[in-house]
VEXTOR-459956 format. One line per 3 residues: their letters; for each residue x, y, z of N, C-alpha, C. Coordinates in pm, whole numbers, plus 50000, padded with zeros to 5 digits. Each point is the difference from the previous one (the first is absolute). Example, Ala and Ser with C-alpha at 12.3 -4.5 7.8 and 13.67 -1.06 7.14 Angstrom:
! VEXTOR-459956
AS> 51319:49431:50780:49911:50119:50000:50090:50120:50000; 49965:50105:49928:50082:50119:50006:49923:50109:50073
//
This chain:
! VEXTOR-459956
XXX> 80250:84164:59271:49861:50047:50014:49993:50147:49962; 49906:50032:49911:49989:50137:49950:49939:50093:50102; 50011:50129:49973:49942:50102:50087:49848:49992:49995
XXX> 49934:50031:50112:49853:50000:50000:49947:50093:49893; 49883:49960:49944:49941:50080:49893:49972:50143:50044; 49958:50018:50129:49967:50134:50048:50124:50089:49998
XXX> 50115:49942:50040:50124:50078:50003:50042:50037:49859; 49985:49904:49905:50033:50027:49860:49915:50113:49947; 49869:49993:50029:49908:50103:49951:50037:50135:50056
XXX> 50032:50003:50133:50036:50128:50060:50129:50054:49941; 50093:49907:49968:50128:50042:49941:49979:50062:49862; 49915:49937:49919:49970:50053:49867:49933:50135:50010
XXX> 49903:50010:50095:49928:50127:50017:50097:50110:50043; 50094:49965:50088:50097:50099:50046:50089:50046:49885; 50025:49910:49904:50084:50035:49886:49929:50093:49904
XXX> 49871:49972:49973:49930:50078:49898:49939:50128:50055; 49979:50006:50133:49939:50120:50056:50079:50126:49972; 50134:50000:50019:50075:50122:49966:49985:50038:49854
XXX> 49990:49898:49912:49982:50028:49858:49866:50068:49977; 49896:49947:50064:49868:50059:49984:49997:50142:50055; 50063:50017:50115:50001:50134:50059:50079:50098:49913
XXX> 50110:49949:49940:50078:50085:49910:49915:50042:49881; 49921:49904:49946:49913:50030:49887:49895:50102:50038; 49948:49987:50123:49899:50095:50046:50056:50141:50011
XXX> 50131:50009:50025:50061:50131:50016:50027:50070:49867; 49996:49925:49890:50023:50060:49869:49878:50082:49961; 50015:50129:49972:49884:50082:49960:49931:49940:49878
XXX> 49870:50003:50001:49923:49944:49890:50010:50089:49876; 49982:49938:49886:49994:50076:49876:49868:50077:49994; 49994:50099:49916:49874:50067:49974:49905:49903:49931
XXX> 49874:50037:49993:49903:49914:49931:50042:49977:49856; 50040:50108:49931:50041:49984:49861:50132:49923:49991; 50091:50023:50097:50125:49926:49999:49976:49851:50017
XXX> 49906:49965:50086:49965:49860:50019:49941:49941:49873; 49916:50078:49931:49943:49953:49874:50109:49980:49895; 50090:50095:49990:50105:49993:49898:50099:49887:50028
XXX> 50016:49962:50128:50094:49893:50033:49956:49866:49942; 49873:49990:49963:49948:49876:49942:50020:49996:49848; 50049:50110:49944:50017:50010:49855:50119:49915:49956
XXX> 49981:49918:49898:50105:49911:49952:50060:50057:49872; 50127:50042:50008:50067:50054:49882:50020:49892:49895; 50021:49876:50042:50006:49889:49906:50131:49986:49927
XXX> 50112:50028:50066:50130:49978:49937:50020:49851:49976; 50052:49965:49885:50026:49860:49968:50148:49983:49972; 50066:49915:50078:50144:49981:49986:50035:49874:49921
XXX> 49904:49912:49983:50027:49870:49939:49946:49997:49857; 50047:50090:49916:49944:50015:49866:50053:49894:49904; 49916:49964:49907:50031:49899:49899:50113:50044:49908
XXX> 50088:49908:49971:50100:50015:49894:50012:49865:49932; 49988:49995:49867:49998:49870:49932:50125:49916:50023; 50112:50063:50033:50125:49927:50021:50037:49996:50148
XXX> 50002:50118:50064:50049:50009:50137:49897:49959:50105; 49872:50018:49970:49897:49970:50100:49870:49956:49932; 50001:49883:49935:49881:49956:49925:49878:49972:50087
XXX> 50019:49985:50130:49888:49976:50091:49954:50129:50069; 50057:50113:49961:49965:50127:50062:49862:50048:49961; 49958:50109:50061:49868:50057:49978:49998:50081:49871
XXX> 49902:49971:49915:49978:50079:49878:49908:50115:50037; 50053:50120:49995:49922:50118:50042:49954:50076:49876; 49870:49992:49973:49941:50069:49885:49907:50111:50050
XXX> 50044:50067:50106:49920:50106:50062:50062:50138:49982; 50130:50009:49991:50066:50130:49990:49986:50058:49859; 49929:50111:49990:49978:50062:49868:50120:50086:49962
XXX> 50109:49932:49964:50115:50071:49946:50039:49936:49867; 50059:50079:49913:50036:49952:49868:50142:49946:50004; 50013:49872:50032:50132:49938:50010:50070:49991:49866
XXX> 49924:50012:49890:50062:49997:49868:50102:50113:49983; 49983:50110:50073:50081:50119:49980:50120:50009:50094; 50007:49913:50098:50098:50018:50106:50145:49995:49952
XXX> 50031:49913:49907:50139:49990:49953:50044:50128:49930; 49916:50052:49909:50034:50123:49929:50006:50119:50095; 49906:50005:50095:49999:50111:50095:50125:49996:50088
XXX> 50035:49881:50049:50120:49988:50084:50125:50040:49923; 50006:49963:49873:50116:50038:49918:50009:50151:49986; 49884:50065:49980:49999:50147:49990:50048:50063:50131
XXX> 49947:49951:50111:50037:50055:50130:50149:49983:50027; 50052:49881:49969:50142:49974:50026:50093:50085:49915; 49951:50047:49887:50083:50085:49914:49976:50149:50022
XXX> 49907:50033:50090:49968:50141:50026:50001:50032:50150; 50078:49925:50076:49997:50017:50145:50112:50091:50052; 50036:50099:49919:50096:50099:50046:49921:50114:50066
XXX> 50020:50018:50129:49921:50098:50074:50086:50119:50043; 49935:50114:50006:50064:50120:50053:50001:49992:50153; 50100:50058:50062:50007:49995:50146:49878:50065:50065
XXX> 49934:50091:49927:49880:50063:50054:49887:49901:50022; 50003:49887:49927:49896:49899:50018:50010:49931:50136; 50113:50017:50067:50018:49938:50131:49939:50082:50113
XXX> 49956:50121:49969:49940:50086:50102:49848:50001:49982; 49931:50072:50089:49856:50015:49983:49971:50078:49874; 50082:50101:49971:49987:50075:49876:49865:50067:49985
XXX> 49965:50025:49874:49872:50060:49967:49914:49898:49926; 49874:50026:49998:49912:49912:49924:49946:49884:50080; 49955:50027:50124:49942:49893:50081:49877:49939:49935
XXX> 49934:50073:49913:49882:49948:49930:50025:49997:49849; 50127:49975:49964:50037:49990:49860:50093:50112:49958; 50120:49966:49957:50092:50102:49951:49943:50064:49874
XXX> 50039:50122:49974:49953:50068:49879:50041:49923:49875; 50120:49943:50004:50046:49921:49885:49908:49882:49974; 49963:49927:50104:49913:49884:49983:49860:50042:49958
XXX> 49946:50103:50062:49865:50044:49966:49993:50051:49856; 50106:50065:49955:50005:50046:49861:50009:49883:49904; 50083:49901:50033:50014:49881:49915:49868:49924:49992
XXX> 49930:49988:50113:49872:49930:50000:49896:50077:49920; 49996:50132:50015:49904:50081:49924:50023:49984:49850; 50125:50005:49956:50030:49983:49858:49959:49861:49951
XXX> 50023:49900:50083:49964:49862:49965:49848:49986:49986; 49926:50052:50096:49854:49990:49996:49942:50079:49884; 50058:50113:49968:49951:50079:49887:50015:49924:49869
XXX> 50102:49916:49991:50021:49921:49878:49901:49885:49990; 49973:49931:50111:49923:49876:49994:49853:50014:50040; 49963:50102:50076:49864:50008:50052:49908:50092:49920
XXX> 50054:50071:49903:49921:50090:49913:49906:50089:50080; 50051:50078:50094:49911:50084:50082:49944:50118:49922; 49879:50042:50037:49940:50119:49940:50084:50123:50034
XXX> 50038:50012:50125:50094:50104:50043:50123:49930:50056; 50116:50052:49967:50125:49932:50030:50021:49977:50150; 50061:49887:50030:50047:49976:50136:50115:50096:50028
XXX> 50005:50048:50122:50104:50094:50040:50066:49948:50128; 50129:50025:50013:50073:49952:50117:49937:50046:50131; 49941:50119:50000:49941:50054:50122:49872:49927:50041
XXX> 49943:49921:49909:49879:49924:50031:50032:49864:50063; 50128:49962:50001:50040:49863:50034:50061:49995:50139; 49951:49907:50081:50056:49975:50133:50042:49854:50009
XXX> 50124:49977:50041:50051:49863:50016:49999:49960:50147; 49984:49870:50022:50014:49941:50133:50051:49857:49981; 50019:49930:50111:50054:49864:49994:49890:49901:49963
XXX> 49951:50011:49877:49901:49905:49949:49861:50057:49990; 49922:49945:49906:49862:50043:49981:49913:49960:50119; 50039:49895:50071:49926:49963:50121:49992:50118:50096
XXX> 50113:50065:50025:50002:50116:50089:49913:50113:49946; 50009:50023:49870:49927:50111:49940:49850:49974:49993; 49961:49875:49990:49857:49967:50007:49945:50039:50137
XXX> 50073:49961:50104:49959:50034:50136:49998:50151:50020; 50106:50067:49955:50009:50144:50019:49889:50072:49926; 49968:49954:49879:49890:50061:49924:49869:49987:50077
XXX> 49977:49883:50060:49879:49981:50081:49999:50094:50119; 50114:50018:50064:50008:50089:50116:49974:50145:49962; 50047:50039:49882:49988:50138:49955:49858:50031:49953
XXX> 49933:49902:49939:49868:50024:49944:49886:49969:50097; 50026:49917:50100:49892:49953:50088:50031:50030:50146; 49894:50025:50075:50008:50002:50145:49967:49860:50051
XXX> 50044:49965:50123:49960:49870:50056:49849:49984:49996; 49956:49883:49952:49857:49974:49986:49948:50023:49861; 50073:50078:49917:49962:50018:49860:50029:49872:49923
XXX> 49957:49997:49873:50012:49877:49922:50055:50027:49860; 50058:49895:49942:50047:49999:49862:49931:49886:49928; 49953:50025:49878:49932:49898:49919:50102:49920:49918
XXX> 49976:49868:49991:50083:49913:49916:49910:49893:49939; 50014:49975:49871:49929:49890:49936:50069:49868:50031; 49920:49894:50015:50057:49869:50034:49990:49904:49883
XXX> 50101:49911:49982:50123:49987:50079:50098:50111:49966; 50098:50018:50088:50103:50100:49972:50124:49968:50082; 50105:50074:49973:50131:49982:50063:49988:49968:50148
XXX> 50062:49890:50041:49984:49951:50137:50056:50096:50104; 50095:50084:49960:50061:50089:50097:49919:50122:50035; 49901:50034:49917:49927:50125:50023:49938:50007:50139
XXX> 49936:49892:50042:49929:50005:50128:50096:50027:50116; 50116:49931:49998:50100:50025:50106:50062:50138:49984; 50037:50034:49876:50070:50127:49977:49915:50120:50038
XXX> 49872:49994:49964:49913:50116:50018:49940:50009:50140; 49995:49886:50071:49923:49997:50125:50081:49972:50126; 50111:49930:49989:50067:49942:50117:50032:50103:50107
XXX> 50047:50118:49960:50040:50102:50099:49921:50131:49988; 49903:50004:49911:49936:50128:49968:49862:50021:50061; 49933:49890:50036:49861:50012:50044:49903:50018:49885
XXX> 50048:49979:49877:49916:50012:49881:49930:49867:49974; 49878:50005:49949:49923:49881:49966:49998:49979:49849; 49972:49876:49960:49984:49967:49858:49854:49974:49971
XXX> 49950:50059:49893:49867:49967:49948:50022:49920:49871; 49976:49869:50010:50022:49913:49884:49884:50010:49904; 50031:49997:49872:49899:50006:49895:49997:49866:49927
XXX> 49883:49936:50001:49980:49878:49922:49927:50036:49871; 50018:49918:49898:49947:50033:49868:49895:49899:49956; 49894:50055:49941:49890:49915:49955:50045:49908:49887
XXX> 50084:50051:49911:50053:49920:49890:50132:49936:50039; 50065:49937:49902:50127:49932:50028:50119:50078:49944; 49979:50126:49967:50107:50080:49941:50001:50139:50063
XXX> 50080:50018:50102:50002:50128:50071:50063:50111:49918; 50053:49968:49883:50062:50101:49914:49903:50055:49895; 49881:49943:49997:49898:50043:49905:49942:50135:50041
XXX> 49966:50079:49901:49936:50129:50025:49871:49983:50079; 49931:49888:49977:49873:49975:50067:50017:49983:50152; 50118:49952:50042:50020:49971:50142:50024:50126:50084
XXX> 50019:50114:49934:50019:50124:50076:49876:50031:50084; 49884:49955:49952:49876:50020:50077:50006:49931:50135; 50078:49891:50010:50012:49931:50128:50076:50084:50103
XXX> 50094:50080:49952:50069:50093:50092:49901:50101:50057; 49915:50050:49912:49901:50099:50044:49905:49940:50103; 49952:49879:49971:49907:49934:50093:50068:49972:50135
XXX> 50126:49955:49995:50073:49971:50123:50025:50127:50081; 50028:50109:49930:50024:50128:50068:49874:50045:50075; 49886:49994:49932:49876:50045:50062:49959:49910:50116
XXX> 50022:49869:49985:49967:49908:50108:50088:50025:50122; 50130:50025:49976:50091:50029:50110:49966:50133:50066; 49964:50096:49919:49962:50132:50053:49878:49989:50090
XXX> 49904:49915:49960:49879:49981:50080:50033:49937:50136; 50108:49923:50006:50044:49940:50126:50082:50096:50085; 50029:50117:49943:50079:50098:50074:50148:49996:49970
XXX> 50039:49923:49899:50141:49992:49963:50040:50123:49919; 50108:50062:50037:50048:50121:49934:50115:49965:49906; 49968:49977:49874:50100:49959:49901:50073:50123:49948
XXX> 50134:49992:50004:50082:50114:49958:50076:49975:49870; 50012:49872:49959:50079:49971:49880:49963:49865:49942; 50031:49984:49873:49994:49871:49930:50142:49967:49957
XXX> 50044:49877:50023:50131:49956:49952:49981:49885:49903; 50071:50008:49887:49997:49893:49901:50142:49954:49974; 50012:49879:49949:50130:49943:49963:49998:49978:49849
XXX> 50078:50077:49927:49997:49998:49853:50141:50008:49944; 50046:49889:49936:49938:49871:49977:49967:49928:50132; 49904:49910:49988:49940:49943:50120:50082:49884:50056
XXX> 50007:49998:50131:50055:49888:50074:49889:49949:50092; 49951:49875:49983:50066:49886:49936:49950:49963:49860; 49906:50073:49942:49935:49954:49877:50082:50024:49875
XXX> 50100:50088:50004:50086:50021:49885:49934:50071:49884; 49898:50079:50027:49930:50073:49894:50019:50150:50018; 49981:50073:49890:50012:50146:50001:49862:50064:49991
XXX> 49983:50113:50064:49875:50074:49989:49995:50070:49864; 49893:49979:49922:49986:50071:49873:49983:50150:50025; 50037:50084:49903:49988:50145:50018:49859:50045:50037
XXX> 49897:49940:49938:49863:50041:50030:49963:49973:50146; 50044:49885:50051:49973:49967:50140:50075:50093:50094; 50126:50029:49966:50078:50093:50081:49933:50137:50006
XXX> 49956:50047:49885:49934:50130:49996:49873:49999:50085; 49925:49890:49993:49877:49990:50080:50031:49999:50150; 50110:49936:50038:50040:49999:50141:50044:50139:50046
XXX> 50066:50073:49911:50036:50139:50031:49874:50083:50021; 49902:49980:49911:49872:50072:50011:49929:49962:50130; 50005:49872:50035:49937:49953:50124:50063:50070:50121
XXX> 50133:50005:50005:50068:50064:50113:49967:50149:50007; 49989:50063:49883:49965:50142:49997:49859:50020:50055; 49907:49913:49960:49861:50015:50043:49983:49979:50150
XXX> 50085:49916:50059:49991:49971:50144:50095:50087:50081; 50077:50083:49931:50097:50089:50065:50100:49922:50086; 50056:49896:49940:50102:49919:50067:50125:49995:49913
XXX> 50109:49954:50058:50127:49989:49929:50007:49866:49925; 50082:49997:49895:50029:49878:49927:50150:49973:50008; 50035:49883:50054:50139:49956:50006:50015:49884:49903
XXX> 50089:50014:49904:50024:49895:49901:50138:49939:50024; 50001:49875:50046:50125:49928:50020:50041:49940:49866; 50103:50057:49938:50042:49961:49865:50137:49933:50002
XXX> 50024:49924:50107:50130:49938:50023:50037:49898:49893; 49899:49941:49930:50026:49903:49894:49986:50061:49860; 50007:50132:49990:49968:50071:49876:50073:49946:49878
XXX> 50127:49967:50014:50080:49959:49885:50027:49850:49999; 49929:49926:50084:50010:49854:50000:49886:49940:49919; 49986:50050:49877:49900:49948:49906:50072:49930:49887
XXX> 49928:49912:49930:50063:49924:49892:49895:49970:49894; 50044:49998:49876:49909:49978:49887:49976:49851:49980; 49873:49963:49979:49965:49861:49971:49951:49990:49856
XXX> 50018:49882:49942:49954:49978:49863:49866:49927:49996; 49962:49935:50111:49879:49918:50000:49874:50077:50036; 50015:50125:50044:49884:50084:50031:50045:50146:50002
XXX> 49905:50092:49984:50037:50142:50003:50068:50036:50132; 50109:50072:49991:50075:50038:50119:49948:50133:50054; 49983:50005:50131:49956:50123:50064:50117:50097:50014
XXX> 49971:50127:49989:50102:50104:50012:49986:50068:50136; 50113:50031:50060:49997:50076:50125:49969:50146:49971; 49907:50055:50075:49966:50142:49992:50014:50060:50139
XXX> 50089:50096:50014:50016:50067:50129:49882:50093:50025; 49962:50014:50125:49893:50094:50033:50043:50142:49966; 50131:50024:49995:50049:50133:49965:49988:50028:49850
XXX> 49964:49898:49922:49977:50023:49857:49853:50029:49971; 49916:49998:50104:49859:50038:49987:49990:50151:50024; 49946:50071:49902:49991:50145:50010:49899:50037:50109
XXX> 50044:50068:50106:49908:50033:50109:49914:50123:49972; 50027:50068:49891:49930:50126:49971:49849:49980:49998; 49931:50078:50080:49854:49992:50005:49948:49878:50072
XXX> 50088:49917:50056:49957:49877:50068:50032:50006:50149; 50129:50020:50030:50044:49992:50139:50114:50099:50022; 50012:50047:50121:50115:50081:50038:50121:49907:50005
XXX> 50103:50031:49924:50117:49913:49991:50067:49978:50136; 49969:50085:50097:50057:49985:50134:49937:49883:50077; 49896:49938:49942:49937:49884:50063:50057:49868:49951
XXX> 50093:50004:49905:50050:49878:49936:50148:49980:50036; 50034:49880:50047:50136:49971:50046:50043:49864:49944; 50128:49988:49967:50054:49877:49939:50110:49943:50089
XXX> 49995:49868:50023:50105:49928:50069:50084:49925:49898; 50132:50005:50017:50090:49927:49909:50127:49965:50077; 50085:49917:49941:50123:49962:50068:50089:49913:49916
XXX> 50108:49955:50060:50104:49924:49930:49985:49849:50014; 49909:49954:50084:50001:49858:50038:49949:49905:49893; 49898:50037:49925:49936:49904:49909:50053:50008:49857
XXX> 49990:50117:49937:50042:50013:49860:50149:49978:49982; 50078:50017:50107:50146:49992:49987:50060:49890:50088; 49916:49922:50067:50050:49892:50084:50088:50049:50113
XXX> 49979:50124:50044:50092:50064:50096:49936:50020:50136; 49929:49899:50049:49940:50012:50132:50103:50026:50109; 50121:49950:49980:50106:50020:50098:50046:50143:50013
XXX> 49970:50084:49900:50034:50142:50010:49912:50072:50101; 49882:49948:50026:49902:50063:50089:49975:50144:49959; 49950:50019:49879:49972:50133:49948:49862:50005:49937
XXX> 49913:50081:50056:49869:50026:49942:49977:50149:49997; 49904:50042:49919:49970:50143:49994:49850:50021:49982; 49953:50115:50045:49864:50042:49975:50009:50131:49925
XXX> 49917:50013:49897:50002:50118:49914:49865:50070:50011; 50002:50128:50030:49876:50075:50019:50016:50143:49952; 49893:50054:49945:49996:50141:49960:49937:50086:50110
XXX> 49988:49942:50118:49944:50069:50116:50115:50039:50093; 50042:50127:50001:50115:50041:50082:49981:49972:50149; 49880:50018:50051:49978:49974:50143:50012:49851:50032
XXX> 49948:49916:49910:50015:49855:50016:50149:49965:50002; 50075:50054:49904:50142:49969:49989:50076:50043:50125; 49971:50119:50051:50067:50048:50120:49969:49911:50120
XXX> 49874:49959:50011:49961:49914:50113:50068:49864:49990; 50003:49944:49879:50066:49870:49979:50148:50011:50034; 50065:50106:49956:50142:50018:50028:50027:50010:50150
XXX> 49909:50065:50071:50018:50015:50145:50002:49865:50070; 49916:49907:49953:49991:49869:50064:50104:49903:49942; 50038:50020:49874:50092:49908:49933:50139:49999:50062
XXX> 50032:50099:50081:50132:50000:50063:50017:49881:50093; 49888:49937:50041:50009:49879:50082:50035:49877:49915; 49996:50016:49869:50031:49888:49910:50090:50048:49887
XXX> 50100:50079:50036:50090:50055:49898:50079:49890:49932; 50015:50008:49869:50077:49898:49928:50150:50021:50015; 50074:49895:49973:50146:50005:50007:50057:50090:49891
XXX> 50103:50077:50036:50067:50084:49900:50065:49914:49892; 50049:49883:50038:50063:49912:49903:49897:49948:49900; 49882:49963:50049:49893:49955:49911:49957:50111:49905
XXX> 49987:50121:50052:49958:50112:49915:50103:50031:49893; 50128:49989:50035:50106:50024:49902:49995:49896:49889; 49986:49874:50037:49995:49893:49900:49875:50011:49912
XXX> 49887:50031:50061:49876:50013:49923:50009:50115:49902; 50059:50111:50041:50016:50115:49910:50089:49962:49882; 50111:49933:50028:50089:49956:49892:49926:49907:49904
XXX> 49920:49911:50056:49923:49905:49919:49903:50074:49908; 49920:50089:50055:49898:50070:49922:50060:50098:49900; 50115:50051:50029:50066:50095:49908:50059:49930:49878
XXX> 50028:49873:50011:50057:49924:49887:49884:49951:49913; 49951:50089:49914:49878:49972:49925:50015:49880:49906; 50114:49986:49936:50019:49886:49911:49992:49869:50077
XXX> 50064:49996:50116:49996:49879:50081:49858:49971:50047; 49928:50103:50044:49862:49981:50047:49912:49945:49889; 50013:50053:49879:49919:49952:49887:50026:49851:49976
XXX> 50127:49962:49996:50035:49860:49976:49955:49912:50116; 50015:50051:50120:49963:49928:50122:49851:49968:50000; 49919:50099:49969:49855:49980:49999:49956:49912:49885
XXX> 50066:50011:49888:49969:49914:49886:50026:49853:50036; 50113:49976:50064:50034:49864:50042:49903:49952:50109; 49962:50088:50089:49904:49964:50104:49869:49952:49940
XXX> 49949:50073:49903:49873:49963:49937:50011:49867:49928; 50113:49977:49935:50020:49873:49930:49999:49884:50100; 50069:50016:50111:50010:49892:50097:49870:49982:50078
XXX> 49928:50108:50025:49870:49987:50066:49902:49922:49914; 49998:50030:49871:49914:49924:49909:50040:49854:49998; 50129:49974:49990:50049:49863:49998:49963:49927:50128
XXX> 50018:50067:50115:49967:49938:50128:49851:49975:50016; 49919:50095:49955:49855:49985:50010:49952:49883:49914; 50049:49993:49877:49957:49893:49910:50046:49863:50051
XXX> 50119:49994:50058:50048:49873:50054:49916:49957:50120; 49965:50095:50085:49915:49969:50115:49864:49949:49953; 49943:50067:49900:49870:49957:49947:50009:49859:49942
XXX> 50109:49972:49931:50018:49866:49941:50004:49894:50109; 50075:50025:50107:50009:49904:50110:49865:49982:50070; 49927:50108:50017:49869:49992:50066:49899:49924:49914
XXX> 50004:50022:49871:49909:49929:49910:50033:49850:49996; 50128:49967:50004:50040:49859:49999:49949:49927:50123; 49985:50070:50110:49955:49939:50125:49853:50030:50031
XXX> 49931:50061:49903:49857:50031:50014:49971:50086:50123; 50088:50095:50027:49977:50096:50108:49943:50128:49938; 49875:50033:50029:49938:50118:49937:50056:50132:50054
XXX> 49994:50104:49917:50052:50131:50039:49927:50110:49925; 50016:50122:50047:49942:50120:49938:50076:50028:49871; 49938:49969:49888:50070:50005:49871:49974:50133:49930
XXX> 50030:50109:50070:49987:50133:49942:50118:50085:50046; 50019:50110:49930:50104:50094:50041:50135:49968:49941; 50085:50100:49997:50136:49985:49948:50096:50096:50072
XXX> 49988:50001:50132:50089:50086:50078:50023:49938:50137; 50102:50049:50067:50030:49953:50134:50085:49874:50001; 50013:49943:50119:50094:49891:50024:49932:49872:50047
XXX> 49866:49996:49999:49931:49889:50064:49881:49951:49919; 49957:49879:50033:49879:49939:49943:49903:49973:50115; 49874:50027:49975:49893:49983:50099:49938:49862:49978
XXX> 50037:49904:50085:49949:49864:49987:49855:49992:50046; 49925:49911:49936:49860:49981:50036:49980:49857:50049; 50011:49981:50131:49987:49868:50060:49867:49982:50071
XXX> 49901:50080:49959:49869:49991:50064:49938:49862:49982; 50034:49933:49890:49944:49869:49975:50046:49894:50098; 50108:50026:50073:50051:49902:50096:49938:50017:50138
XXX> 49930:50110:50022:49939:50026:50131:49895:49895:50037; 49904:49967:49911:49897:49903:50037:50055:49862:50035; 50115:49963:49944:50055:49866:50026:50044:49983:50144
XXX> 50011:50111:50073:50038:49992:50141:49881:49967:50090; 49880:50004:49942:49882:49966:50079:49907:50117:50019; 49871:49972:50005:49899:50105:50009:50006:50075:50132
XXX> 50059:49937:50102:50002:50063:50132:50110:50106:50014; 50089:50006:49902:50110:50096:50007:49953:50140:49959; 50033:50100:50081:49984:50138:49957:50097:50023:49885
XXX> 49955:50065:49889:50087:50017:49884:50133:50068:50032; 49997:50101:50088:50124:50070:50033:50092:49913:50084; 49942:49916:50086:50083:49906:50074:50059:49897:49905
XXX> 49920:49960:49901:50050:49904:49901:50116:50060:49922; 49989:50127:49964:50111:50067:49930:50125:50000:50088; 49981:50028:50127:50112:50001:50094:50063:49861:50011
XXX> 49916:49898:49997:50050:49863:50009:50081:49964:49876; 49953:50042:49883:50076:49975:49877:50136:50068:50008; 50002:50124:50047:50127:50073:50014:50093:49928:50097
XXX> 49943:49945:50107:50080:49927:50098:50062:49876:49937; 49923:49932:49917:50053:49879:49936:50108:50035:49897; 49983:50113:49932:50107:50046:49911:50128:50023:50081
XXX> 49985:50067:50114:50116:50030:50084:50068:49871:50048; 49920:49902:50039:50055:49872:50044:50072:49929:49886; 49958:50026:49876:50064:49940:49883:50121:50080:49954
XXX> 50029:50111:50068:50119:50076:49968:49983:50102:49890; 49878:50053:49983:49978:50105:49901:49909:50106:50061; 50038:50126:49985:49924:50111:50057:49938:50083:49890
XXX> 49868:50015:50007:49926:50093:49914:49901:50075:50089; 49973:50124:49967:49909:50081:50081:49855:49964:49968; 49919:49985:50105:49860:49965:49979:49914:50125:49982
XXX> 49884:49980:49941:49915:50111:49962:49955:50088:50114; 49988:49944:50120:49952:50078:50114:50088:50121:50027; 50131:49988:49978:50088:50113:50029:49986:50111:49897
XXX> 49937:49969:49887:49970:50101:49898:49855:50047:50009; 49932:49958:50107:49857:50031:50020:49917:49956:49881; 50032:49882:49947:49923:49944:49889:49854:49982:50042
XXX> 49906:50024:49910:49858:49988:50037:49955:49857:50025; 50070:49902:49942:49965:49859:50021:50126:49922:50034; 49983:49892:50076:50113:49918:50042:50048:49910:49886
XXX> 50128:49967:50002:50055:49905:49905:50095:50059:49897; 50034:50129:50015:50094:50061:49907:50138:50009:50066; 50103:49983:49920:50138:50007:50048:50084:50077:49900
XXX> 50096:50077:50050:50090:50073:49910:50135:49929:49993; 50041:49971:49877:50128:49933:49974:50091:50096:49924; 50115:50032:50056:50097:50087:49933:50083:49915:49904
XXX> 50001:50039:49872:50069:49921:49898:50137:50057:49962; 50035:50117:50051:50125:50066:49959:50120:49947:50078; 50017:49867:49992:50113:49931:50063:50064:49912:49894
XXX> 50112:49938:50031:50066:49915:49901:49912:49879:49969; 50019:49945:49881:49911:49895:49950:50002:49875:50088; 50116:49965:50056:50008:49881:50084:49916:50017:50127
XXX> 50007:50117:50060:49921:50028:50120:49851:49999:49969; 49962:50064:49890:49859:50004:49961:49948:49859:49973; 50078:49923:49927:49958:49863:49966:49982:49915:50125
XXX> 50094:50010:50093:49991:49923:50124:49882:50046:50085; 49977:50130:50003:49888:50052:50079:49866:49951:49949; 49979:50007:49870:49873:49955:49943:49986:49848:50013
XXX> 50111:49929:49992:49997:49855:50023:49950:49969:50140; 50049:50072:50099:49958:49976:50139:49854:50040:50021; 49958:50109:49938:49859:50039:50008:49911:49890:49942
XXX> 50039:49950:49885:49921:49894:49935:49996:49874:50085; 50112:49965:50063:50002:49880:50085:49901:50012:50115; 49987:50119:50055:49903:50023:50108:49858:49987:49947
XXX> 49973:50065:49887:49864:50001:49946:49956:49862:49954; 50093:49914:49965:49965:49865:49957:49935:49919:50111; 50020:50042:50124:49945:49926:50113:49865:50055:50046
X> 49945:50096:49927:49868:50053:50035:49893:49924:49923
//
């Protein structure tokens, strides 16, 4: 005969009560700590491999250039002789002079600046993510705002706002081409509307070449944006992390990358209002180095950034390897040439697979590592009662259940639901399997 139910219940309660009391004794997190604890980093351990793990997850979300990893690893393995000084804290918490000089020389060759980049203008930290946040902290007080056109890089909202108290003022465009000279008027209208609400905008940030659209800002549009920032007395931050990830196409005119530093500021804007973000992660497939830099002709901005960047100092080993890489000009030239060839090949192969499966996409641009899918046509098939953004979330969930990950438009603050970003800079087998799984899901709508 079993124990009475009351005794069992009391026994269970006696067991869990100490646990509950122990939990009550644990000091609570701060409000922000509690919010951040809900953040999902999204590590994936069960990744697809055509031979070793054919049932694994196909991840087409990480914007890294996998085409370059073999050549980069070979370079690193042949240049990993370090000085014993690299084992100490040493000098150069915000970039060694050697690295900053190598980067300045590199940018002067490829970015065609009106006035040369100088090592003293460059501050390094452990990634552009850190420097985006630091730039926001240096330019804005809590409650101030930064303007961004939508859609745009999914990380900006987290990077600029998560710990800074800064707000985002999103800009939507009347036309379908935010790179057109005509669309600059939308920035002006958005600025005045935000100002009327009491929003204090301190800066505009752009992504050039653009992520996720893969297009470059034409020189005329860049100049107009510089003029806009001058007229509103705000800063311009140009994230040029994909600057050299462009490729020539034969089927349509290819867009050229133009750095904001190649726009002559004379008579337009104080050059101290213009800042450039760059790094090793995209053009060189070196995200693992964790090296980004911000370049500014504003000494006070640079000093302030350096003061905060010590919380995100890069590794001495990474800085040594990056300096060796950038100093080997012949290798860099060949490396970038091969990168452009493989990016074009990967983009065209992705387009071919998408066309074969009748999956529509943004068929413009010739830069970056991703394609902007247009799945808006599948939203109505879910039913009139579905909110479009919920429908987009549902499609993403079904992709995940099918073993393929692509980022949905909401994380890029897309103006309409149904857009997804697919990274194509992966091996052909992975790309083929990923698009196959996407198509299998869409066939059931």
